C-alpha positions as CSV (number, residue, x, y, z in Angstrom):
1,S,17.1,-13.0,24.5
2,R,16.7,-15.6,21.8
3,R,19.4,-15.9,19.1
4,G,18.5,-14.1,15.9
5,R,16.0,-11.8,17.5
6,L,15.5,-8.6,15.5
7,H,14.6,-6.4,18.5
8,H,12.3,-6.3,21.5
9,R,8.7,-7.2,20.8
10,Q,6.6,-4.2,19.8
11,A,3.0,-5.4,19.8
12,H,1.2,-2.8,21.8
13,Q,-1.8,-0.5,21.7
14,V,-1.2,3.2,20.6
15,G,-4.5,5.0,20.8
16,V,-6.8,2.9,18.6
17,V,-4.0,1.7,16.3
18,L,-2.5,-1.8,16.9
19,V,1.2,-1.7,16.2
20,T,2.7,-5.1,15.2
21,T,6.1,-6.4,14.5
22,L,6.1,-7.2,10.8
23,I,9.0,-8.7,8.9
24,A,9.5,-9.4,5.2
25,L,10.3,-13.0,4.2
26,I,12.0,-13.6,1.0
27,Q,10.9,-17.1,-0.1
28,C,13.6,-18.8,-2.1
29,R,15.4,-22.1,-2.6
30,D,18.3,-23.5,-4.6
31,N,16.4,-26.4,-6.0
32,S,14.0,-24.6,-8.4
33,T,12.7,-27.0,-11.0
34,R,12.6,-24.4,-13.9
35,C,15.8,-22.5,-13.0
36,P,18.0,-24.1,-10.3
37,N,20.1,-21.7,-8.3
38,K,18.3,-18.6,-9.7
39,A,18.2,-16.9,-6.3
40,T,22.0,-16.7,-6.2
41,A,22.5,-16.1,-10.0
42,D,24.4,-13.0,-10.9
43,V,22.2,-10.3,-12.2
44,N,24.0,-7.0,-13.0
45,G,26.9,-7.7,-10.7
46,M,25.1,-9.2,-7.6
47,P,23.0,-12.2,-6.7
48,L,19.3,-11.9,-7.6
49,I,18.1,-12.0,-4.0
50,E,20.4,-9.2,-3.1
51,H,18.5,-6.9,-5.4
52,I,15.3,-8.0,-3.6
53,Y,16.9,-7.7,-0.2
54,R,18.1,-4.2,-0.9
55,R,14.6,-3.1,-2.1
56,L,13.0,-4.5,1.0
57,Q,15.5,-2.6,3.2
58,K,14.0,0.6,1.8
59,V,10.5,-0.3,3.1
60,G,10.6,2.0,6.2
61,S,7.6,0.5,7.9
62,L,9.1,-3.1,8.1
63,D,10.8,-4.3,11.2
64,G,13.3,-6.5,9.4
65,V,14.0,-8.7,6.4
66,V,14.6,-12.4,6.6
67,V,15.5,-14.9,3.9
68,S,13.2,-18.0,4.3
69,T,14.8,-21.0,2.5
70,S,15.0,-24.7,2.6
71,L,17.5,-26.8,4.7
72,N,19.2,-28.1,1.6
73,S,19.6,-24.7,-0.1
74,H,23.3,-24.4,0.8
75,N,24.1,-21.7,-1.8
76,I,21.4,-19.4,-0.3
77,I,22.4,-20.2,3.3
78,D,26.1,-19.5,2.5
79,L,25.2,-16.2,0.8
80,C,23.1,-15.1,3.8
81,D,25.9,-16.0,6.2
82,E,28.4,-14.2,4.0
83,K,26.2,-11.0,3.8
84,G,25.2,-11.2,7.5
85,W,21.5,-11.4,6.6
86,K,19.0,-12.9,8.9
87,R,17.7,-16.3,7.6
88,W,15.6,-19.3,8.4
89,A,16.0,-22.7,6.8
90,G,13.1,-25.2,7.0
91,S,11.1,-27.7,4.9
92,E,11.4,-27.4,1.1
93,E,7.8,-28.5,0.5
94,D,6.0,-27.3,3.7
95,L,6.1,-23.6,3.0
96,L,3.6,-22.8,5.8
97,A,5.8,-24.5,8.4
98,R,8.9,-22.9,7.0
99,H,7.4,-19.3,7.2
100,L,5.8,-19.9,10.5
101,G,9.1,-21.1,11.9
102,A,10.8,-17.9,10.6
103,A,8.1,-15.7,12.0
104,M,8.3,-17.3,15.4
105,T,12.1,-17.2,15.5
106,Y,12.3,-13.5,14.7
107,D,9.3,-12.6,17.0
108,A,7.1,-11.3,14.2
109,D,3.4,-10.8,14.6
110,A,3.0,-10.8,10.8
111,I,5.0,-11.5,7.7
112,L,5.2,-9.8,4.3
113,R,5.9,-12.6,1.9
114,I,7.9,-11.9,-1.3
115,T,9.1,-14.5,-3.7
116,G,12.8,-14.7,-4.4
117,D,12.5,-14.1,-8.1
118,C,10.5,-10.8,-8.1
119,V,13.1,-8.1,-8.4
120,F,10.9,-5.2,-9.3
121,H,9.0,-4.5,-6.1
122,D,8.5,-0.8,-5.4
123,P,9.4,-0.1,-1.8
124,S,6.8,2.8,-1.7
125,I,4.0,0.4,-2.7
126,L,5.1,-2.1,-0.1
127,D,5.5,0.6,2.5
128,G,1.9,1.7,1.9
129,A,0.6,-1.8,2.2
130,V,2.5,-2.4,5.4
131,S,1.1,0.9,6.8
132,V,-2.4,-0.1,5.9
133,W,-1.9,-3.5,7.5
134,K,-0.5,-2.0,10.7
135,N,-3.5,0.2,11.0
136,S,-6.0,-2.6,10.2
137,A,-4.3,-5.6,11.9
138,R,-7.1,-6.2,14.4
139,N,-9.6,-6.5,11.6
140,A,-7.9,-9.0,9.2
141,D,-6.0,-12.2,9.1
142,A,-4.2,-11.4,5.9
143,M,-3.8,-9.0,3.0
144,I,-3.4,-10.6,-0.4
145,S,-2.6,-8.4,-3.5
146,W,-4.3,-11.1,-5.7
147,H,-7.3,-11.7,-3.5
148,H,-9.8,-14.0,-5.2
149,S,-7.7,-13.8,-8.4
150,Y,-8.4,-10.1,-8.6
151,R,-4.9,-8.6,-9.0
152,T,-4.3,-5.1,-7.6
153,L,-0.8,-5.3,-8.9
154,S,0.9,-6.9,-11.9
155,E,2.2,-10.4,-11.4
156,G,5.8,-10.2,-10.2
157,L,4.8,-7.3,-7.9
158,D,2.3,-9.2,-5.8
159,F,2.7,-9.8,-2.1
160,E,0.9,-11.2,0.9
161,I,0.8,-10.1,4.5
162,I,-0.3,-12.8,7.0
163,S,-0.6,-12.6,10.7
164,L,1.2,-15.0,13.0
165,K,-2.2,-15.9,14.6
166,C,-3.6,-16.9,11.1
167,M,-0.5,-19.0,10.3
168,R,-0.9,-20.8,13.6
169,Q,-4.5,-21.6,12.8
170,L,-3.7,-22.7,9.3
171,I,-1.0,-25.1,10.4
172,L,-3.6,-26.9,12.5
173,D,-6.2,-27.1,9.7
174,P,-6.1,-30.6,8.2
175,N,-7.5,-29.3,4.9
176,C,-4.8,-26.7,4.4
177,L,-2.3,-27.5,1.6
178,R,1.1,-27.0,3.1
179,E,2.9,-25.9,-0.1
180,D,0.0,-23.9,-1.7
181,W,-1.3,-22.6,1.6
182,L,-1.8,-19.1,0.4
183,T,-4.3,-20.2,-2.2
184,F,-6.1,-22.2,0.5
185,L,-6.1,-19.1,2.7
186,D,-7.4,-16.9,-0.1
187,R,-10.3,-19.2,-0.9
188,S,-11.3,-20.2,2.7
189,T,-14.3,-18.5,4.3
190,K,-12.8,-19.0,7.8
191,Y,-10.4,-16.1,7.5
192,K,-10.7,-12.4,7.0
193,V,-8.6,-11.5,3.9
194,M,-8.2,-7.9,2.7
């Protein structure tokens, strides 16, 4: 059993539905250029990312919540350790490698990526999206709520669900931008995006 494992692997066939282990990743870092330390800033009596973390815990179809941060984000790392939250620290600029490392560490087949400054996510909307994903996982590499710049939700409520298989393919693609990898994924014709 690897350290930090959420639970035993659950990828298996149930009738015609493929059940996958899907975790939420809260993407945040201390070194934001516009607002440093915003993830740990006090908002109504608790750190900003705690509001997001609590909302994600209410998404019943998720298999866990993990904070994905950079190695030099000491405030976020300390907060996660203090709260007992699962976390992954990786590259500040290579977001694809950071999120892939988190997914692999926590045995996820897919991730739901949420940015660490979007506090208004509705757990029921995310729950519906995760359920759709889990029922369609064999047919898509990703689900992007802003696919081809057509937003299905207002900015600040957007999300992406990406399979581990797709992230592994992207990391090997020499044309994939490592920081803005989701825009590359959305525009690429190589991948099936919902």
